[in-house]
C-alpha positions as CSV (number, residue, x, y, z in Angstrom):
1,M,-8.6,6.6,2.6
2,K,-6.1,7.3,-0.2
3,L,-4.3,4.0,0.6
4,S,-8.2,1.5,0.4
5,Y,-9.5,3.6,-2.5
6,L,-5.8,2.3,-4.5
7,I,-6.5,-1.2,-2.9
8,G,-9.5,-0.7,-4.5
9,L,-9.0,0.2,-7.9
10,I,-5.9,-2.4,-8.1
11,S,-8.4,-5.1,-7.3
12,L,-10.8,-4.0,-10.0
13,S,-8.3,-3.3,-12.9
14,V,-6.0,-6.7,-11.9
15,A,-8.7,-9.6,-11.3
16,P,-10.3,-9.1,-14.8
17,S,-6.7,-9.6,-16.0
18,I,-6.6,-13.0,-13.6
19,T,-9.5,-14.1,-15.1
20,F,-8.9,-13.6,-18.4
21,A,-5.3,-15.1,-18.4
22,N,-6.3,-18.1,-16.4
23,D,-8.8,-18.6,-19.4
24,I,-6.6,-18.0,-22.0
25,F,-3.4,-20.4,-20.1
26,S,-5.4,-23.0,-18.6
27,A,-4.7,-25.4,-21.6
28,T,-1.2,-25.1,-21.7
29,E,-0.5,-25.5,-18.1
30,A,-2.6,-28.5,-18.1
31,D,-0.4,-29.9,-20.7
32,S,3.0,-28.9,-19.2
33,G,1.6,-30.6,-15.9
34,M,3.7,-27.6,-14.5
35,P,1.8,-24.8,-12.0
36,G,2.4,-21.4,-12.2
37,Q,5.9,-20.0,-9.6
38,F,5.6,-17.6,-7.0
39,Y,8.9,-15.4,-7.1
40,A,10.8,-12.6,-5.7
41,G,13.4,-9.8,-6.9
42,F,15.9,-7.8,-5.8
43,S,17.1,-4.9,-8.1
44,L,19.8,-1.8,-7.8
45,L,17.5,1.5,-9.7
46,K,18.6,4.6,-10.5
47,S,15.8,7.3,-10.8
48,D,15.3,10.6,-12.3
49,A,12.4,12.3,-11.3
50,E,11.4,15.7,-12.3
51,C,11.5,17.5,-9.0
52,N,13.6,19.6,-6.6
53,Y,13.6,21.3,-3.8
54,E,15.6,24.7,-3.0
55,G,18.4,23.3,-5.7
56,V,18.1,19.1,-4.5
57,A,17.1,17.4,-7.5
58,C,14.9,14.1,-7.0
59,D,17.4,12.0,-8.7
60,S,19.3,9.1,-7.1
61,T,20.1,5.5,-7.0
62,G,17.9,3.5,-4.7
63,Y,16.4,0.0,-4.9
64,K,12.8,-2.1,-4.9
65,I,12.2,-5.6,-3.8
66,A,9.2,-7.4,-5.5
67,T,7.4,-10.4,-5.4
68,G,4.8,-11.9,-7.8
69,Y,3.1,-14.8,-9.0
70,K,4.1,-16.3,-12.5
71,F,0.4,-17.9,-14.4
72,N,3.1,-19.3,-16.6
73,D,5.8,-18.2,-18.7
74,N,4.5,-15.2,-20.6
75,F,2.2,-13.8,-17.9
76,A,2.9,-12.8,-14.4
77,V,1.5,-9.9,-11.4
78,E,3.9,-8.2,-9.5
79,G,3.8,-6.2,-7.0
80,G,7.0,-4.0,-4.9
81,Y,8.1,-1.5,-2.9
82,Y,10.5,1.1,-4.5
83,D,13.0,3.7,-2.9
84,L,12.9,5.8,-5.3
85,F,15.7,8.9,-4.4
86,T,16.7,9.8,-1.4
87,N,19.2,13.3,-2.0
88,D,20.5,16.4,0.4
89,G,22.2,19.2,-0.4
90,T,23.2,22.5,1.0
91,N,22.1,26.1,0.8
92,A,25.1,28.8,-0.3
93,T,23.4,31.5,1.5
94,T,21.6,29.8,4.2
95,G,23.9,27.1,5.2
96,E,20.8,24.7,5.8
97,K,20.5,21.3,4.8
98,S,17.9,20.2,2.8
99,T,16.6,16.3,1.7
100,V,14.3,15.0,-0.4
101,N,13.1,11.4,-0.2
102,G,10.9,9.7,-1.8
103,S,9.4,6.1,-2.3
104,G,6.5,3.8,-4.1
105,L,4.4,0.8,-3.5
106,A,3.4,-0.7,-7.4
107,L,0.7,-3.2,-8.7
108,S,1.2,-4.6,-12.1
109,T,1.0,-6.9,-14.9
110,I,3.9,-8.3,-16.6
111,G,3.7,-9.6,-20.3
112,T,6.7,-11.6,-21.2
113,Y,8.1,-13.4,-24.7
114,S,11.1,-16.1,-24.5
115,I,14.2,-15.2,-27.6
116,D,15.7,-18.4,-27.4
117,G,14.6,-20.2,-24.0
118,K,17.3,-18.4,-21.8
119,S,16.7,-15.0,-23.2
120,S,13.3,-12.5,-22.6
121,L,11.6,-9.4,-23.3
122,S,9.1,-8.3,-20.9
123,G,6.4,-5.1,-21.2
124,K,4.5,-4.0,-17.9
125,V,1.5,-1.9,-17.0
126,G,0.3,-1.2,-13.2
127,F,-0.3,1.6,-10.5
128,M,2.6,3.1,-8.4
129,A,1.0,4.8,-4.6
130,W,4.1,7.2,-4.0
131,D,5.3,9.5,-1.3
132,A,7.6,12.8,-1.8
133,E,9.1,14.5,1.4
134,A,11.0,17.1,1.2
135,N,13.6,18.4,4.6
136,K,14.9,21.6,5.7
137,A,17.1,21.2,8.6
138,G,15.9,18.2,9.7
139,V,12.1,19.4,9.8
140,P,9.7,18.0,7.2
141,V,8.0,21.1,4.7
142,V,6.5,19.9,1.5
143,G,5.1,16.7,1.3
144,M,3.1,15.2,-1.5
145,S,1.4,11.5,-2.6
146,G,-0.4,10.3,-5.4
147,T,-1.4,8.1,-7.2
148,D,0.6,7.5,-10.9
149,I,0.6,4.7,-14.1
150,L,3.3,2.7,-14.3
151,L,4.7,1.4,-17.7
152,G,7.2,-0.7,-18.3
153,V,9.8,-2.6,-20.4
154,G,12.6,-5.1,-20.1
155,A,15.2,-7.8,-20.6
156,G,15.5,-10.9,-18.4
157,Y,18.6,-14.0,-19.1
158,R,17.4,-17.4,-17.1
159,L,20.9,-18.0,-15.3
160,N,19.0,-21.4,-14.2
161,D,15.5,-22.9,-13.4
162,H,15.1,-20.6,-10.7
163,W,17.8,-17.6,-11.0
164,Q,17.0,-14.9,-13.6
165,L,18.8,-11.5,-14.0
166,R,16.3,-9.0,-15.1
167,G,17.1,-5.4,-15.8
168,E,14.1,-2.5,-16.6
169,Y,13.4,0.4,-18.1
170,E,10.2,2.3,-16.1
171,Q,8.1,4.9,-16.6
172,I,5.5,7.1,-13.9
173,G,3.7,9.1,-15.5
174,G,0.8,11.4,-13.6
175,D,1.1,14.3,-10.3
176,L,5.2,12.1,-10.4
177,E,6.9,11.8,-13.7
178,A,9.4,10.0,-13.3
179,K,11.8,7.2,-15.3
180,V,13.1,4.7,-13.1
181,Y,16.0,2.4,-14.3
182,S,17.1,-1.1,-12.7
183,L,19.2,-4.0,-12.7
184,G,18.3,-6.9,-10.8
185,T,17.3,-10.6,-10.2
186,T,14.5,-12.8,-9.3
187,L,14.3,-16.3,-8.1
188,S,11.8,-18.2,-8.5
189,T,10.0,-21.4,-6.6
190,L,10.7,-25.0,-7.5
């Protein structure tokens, strides 16, 4: 139920942006003769989430896999999977092992400003549907899920026409409060 609600909400929020972007940038694309590009990316991340279970914090390293479509050099729509955190610890009193896990699916619009043709700055606005779970001695004991706002800023450096290095800071705000720092690469189509 939540997933269908999320998909509907995201569709309603992204569709006007795509139509608006096509209206604004259609002359630029026609003049250049170059259509948009699909891209895919992989990043390593460090998350800092405001949660813990029996002393096990929701802070750890992880990764994100993203794919998107660049309408032009200034506007893109991106979706991705985030492995936000996986962390464990042992209770000093009982000796039981506790684990926390969190992941999310995100959909965002990205605006990019090119500084010198190779370097760029970007801003991101979107949504993330996430799940978090705590286990005690291997048995799930607490689970949460939700959909929150995703905001971010980033910088990129184009290595060539297809490869780019990208670093980002993202903030997930709402039921899950988390800061995500990532560094990775993207590969664009021809």
